C-alpha positions as CSV (number, residue, x, y, z in Angstrom):
1,M,55.0,34.8,42.1
2,G,52.0,33.1,43.6
3,G,50.4,29.7,43.6
4,G,47.6,31.0,41.4
5,M,46.1,29.0,38.6
6,H,47.7,29.6,35.2
7,L,45.8,28.2,32.2
8,G,47.4,27.5,28.9
9,R,46.3,29.0,25.6
10,D,44.2,25.9,24.7
11,A,42.4,26.0,28.1
12,V,41.5,29.6,27.7
13,T,40.4,29.2,24.1
14,G,38.3,26.2,25.1
15,L,36.6,28.2,27.8
16,G,36.0,31.0,25.3
17,V,34.4,28.5,22.9
18,L,32.2,27.2,25.8
19,V,31.0,30.8,26.5
20,F,30.3,31.3,22.8
21,A,28.4,28.0,22.7
22,V,26.2,29.1,25.5
23,A,25.5,32.5,23.8
24,Y,24.8,30.7,20.6
25,W,22.3,28.4,22.4
26,L,20.6,31.4,24.0
27,V,20.2,33.2,20.6
28,A,18.9,29.9,19.0
29,D,16.4,29.7,21.9
30,R,15.0,33.1,21.0
31,L,14.2,32.2,17.4
32,Q,10.5,32.6,16.6
33,V,8.4,29.5,16.4
34,S,6.5,29.4,13.1
35,L,3.3,27.5,12.3
36,L,5.1,26.3,9.3
37,A,8.0,24.8,11.3
38,D,8.8,21.1,11.0
39,A,9.3,18.7,13.9
40,V,12.8,19.9,14.5
41,G,11.8,23.5,14.6
42,A,13.8,26.6,13.6
43,D,16.0,26.3,16.7
44,G,16.7,22.5,16.5
45,V,19.8,22.5,14.3
46,P,21.4,25.6,15.9
47,K,20.9,24.1,19.3
48,V,22.6,20.8,18.1
49,L,25.5,22.9,16.7
50,A,25.7,24.8,20.1
51,V,26.0,21.5,21.9
52,A,28.6,20.2,19.5
53,L,30.5,23.4,19.9
54,A,30.3,23.2,23.7
55,M,31.6,19.6,23.6
56,L,34.5,20.6,21.4
57,G,35.2,23.6,23.6
58,A,35.1,21.5,26.8
59,L,37.5,18.9,25.3
60,L,39.9,21.7,24.2
61,A,39.7,23.3,27.7
62,F,40.3,20.0,29.4
63,S,43.2,19.2,27.1
64,G,44.7,22.6,27.7
65,W,44.2,22.3,31.5
66,R,45.8,18.9,31.5
67,A,48.8,20.1,29.5
68,G,49.2,23.2,31.7
69,P,50.5,26.6,30.6
70,E,53.0,26.7,27.7
71,P,56.5,27.7,28.5
72,A,57.5,31.2,27.4
73,S,58.5,31.2,23.8
74,A,59.6,33.8,21.2
75,E,57.3,32.0,18.7
76,S,53.8,33.0,19.5
77,V,52.1,30.6,17.1
78,Q,53.3,27.0,17.1
79,S,53.8,25.5,13.6
80,G,50.9,23.3,12.8
81,A,48.5,24.9,15.2
82,H,46.3,26.1,12.4
83,L,46.4,22.7,10.7
84,R,45.2,21.1,14.0
85,A,42.4,23.7,14.2
86,A,41.4,22.9,10.6
87,G,41.4,19.2,11.4
88,L,39.1,19.8,14.4
89,L,36.8,21.9,12.2
90,A,36.8,19.0,9.7
91,V,35.7,16.6,12.4
92,G,32.9,19.0,13.4
93,C,31.8,19.2,9.8
94,A,31.9,15.4,9.4
95,Y,29.7,15.2,12.5
96,V,27.0,17.4,10.9
97,V,27.2,15.5,7.6
98,L,27.1,12.1,9.2
99,M,24.4,12.7,11.8
100,P,21.5,12.0,9.5
101,I,23.1,8.8,8.4
102,F,24.2,7.4,11.9
103,G,21.7,9.2,14.0
104,F,22.3,11.8,16.8
105,A,23.3,9.4,19.6
106,L,25.7,7.3,17.5
107,A,27.2,10.4,15.7
108,T,27.7,12.1,19.1
109,W,29.4,9.0,20.5
110,I,31.7,8.9,17.5
111,L,32.4,12.7,17.7
112,I,33.4,12.5,21.4
113,V,35.7,9.6,20.8
114,V,37.3,11.0,17.6
115,V,37.8,14.5,19.2
116,A,39.3,13.0,22.4
117,V,41.8,10.9,20.3
118,Y,42.5,13.8,18.1
119,A,43.3,15.9,21.2
120,G,45.8,13.3,22.3
121,L,44.0,10.9,24.5
122,A,44.8,7.2,23.9
123,M,42.0,5.0,22.6
124,S,40.7,2.9,25.4
125,R,37.6,1.0,26.5
126,N,37.0,3.8,29.1
127,L,36.9,6.4,26.3
128,V,34.6,4.4,24.2
129,A,32.3,3.8,27.2
130,I,32.4,7.5,28.1
131,G,31.5,8.4,24.5
132,A,28.6,5.9,24.5
133,I,27.3,7.2,27.8
134,A,27.6,10.8,26.7
135,G,25.9,10.1,23.4
136,G,23.0,8.5,25.3
137,V,22.8,11.3,27.8
138,F,22.7,14.0,25.1
139,W,20.1,12.0,23.2
140,F,17.9,11.6,26.3
141,M,18.3,15.3,27.2
142,F,17.3,16.5,23.7
143,V,14.7,14.0,22.7
144,K,13.1,13.0,25.9
145,L,13.6,16.0,28.2
146,L,13.5,18.9,25.7
147,G,11.3,17.2,23.1
148,I,13.6,18.1,20.3
149,S,13.4,15.7,17.4
150,M,16.9,14.4,16.5
151,P,17.9,12.2,13.5
152,T,17.6,8.5,14.2
153,G,19.8,7.6,11.3
154,M,19.4,5.4,8.3
155,W,20.9,2.4,10.1
156,L,17.7,1.9,12.1
157,E,15.8,1.5,8.9
158,L,18.2,-1.2,7.8
159,I,17.9,-3.3,10.9
160,G,14.3,-2.4,11.7
């Protein structure tokens, strides 16, 4: 038909997840500030989850865009697709559990690398460097620019 852009199911789903992450951030931003709030605030954890969701959605969209549209098939759901989604959910849950231990920057670095490898990218020095830079950029954005306290991790206590 035309030379238009056709996105695969993963790319469209990833873009949908990104839109949901933005909406989730906006809702978290509207949470009332309480005088009893701690340093993180009522919106701190939801905003961290929104960023993690946005990163996962972006990786899914990029992976789907790279793969291109799926060929027409009688089978609408690929076998194992639900298991892969559950695996991605497990990675996200591990990120939330490990963040207090490793700290926000290191946990985000690990999350980016693990999700990229899980999505099919080969482990490389470039991927590790991109994860490290992104972890640092997100830490700077939240902690320094937005003033949101993020976990530093228990490993800092061990070496400091």
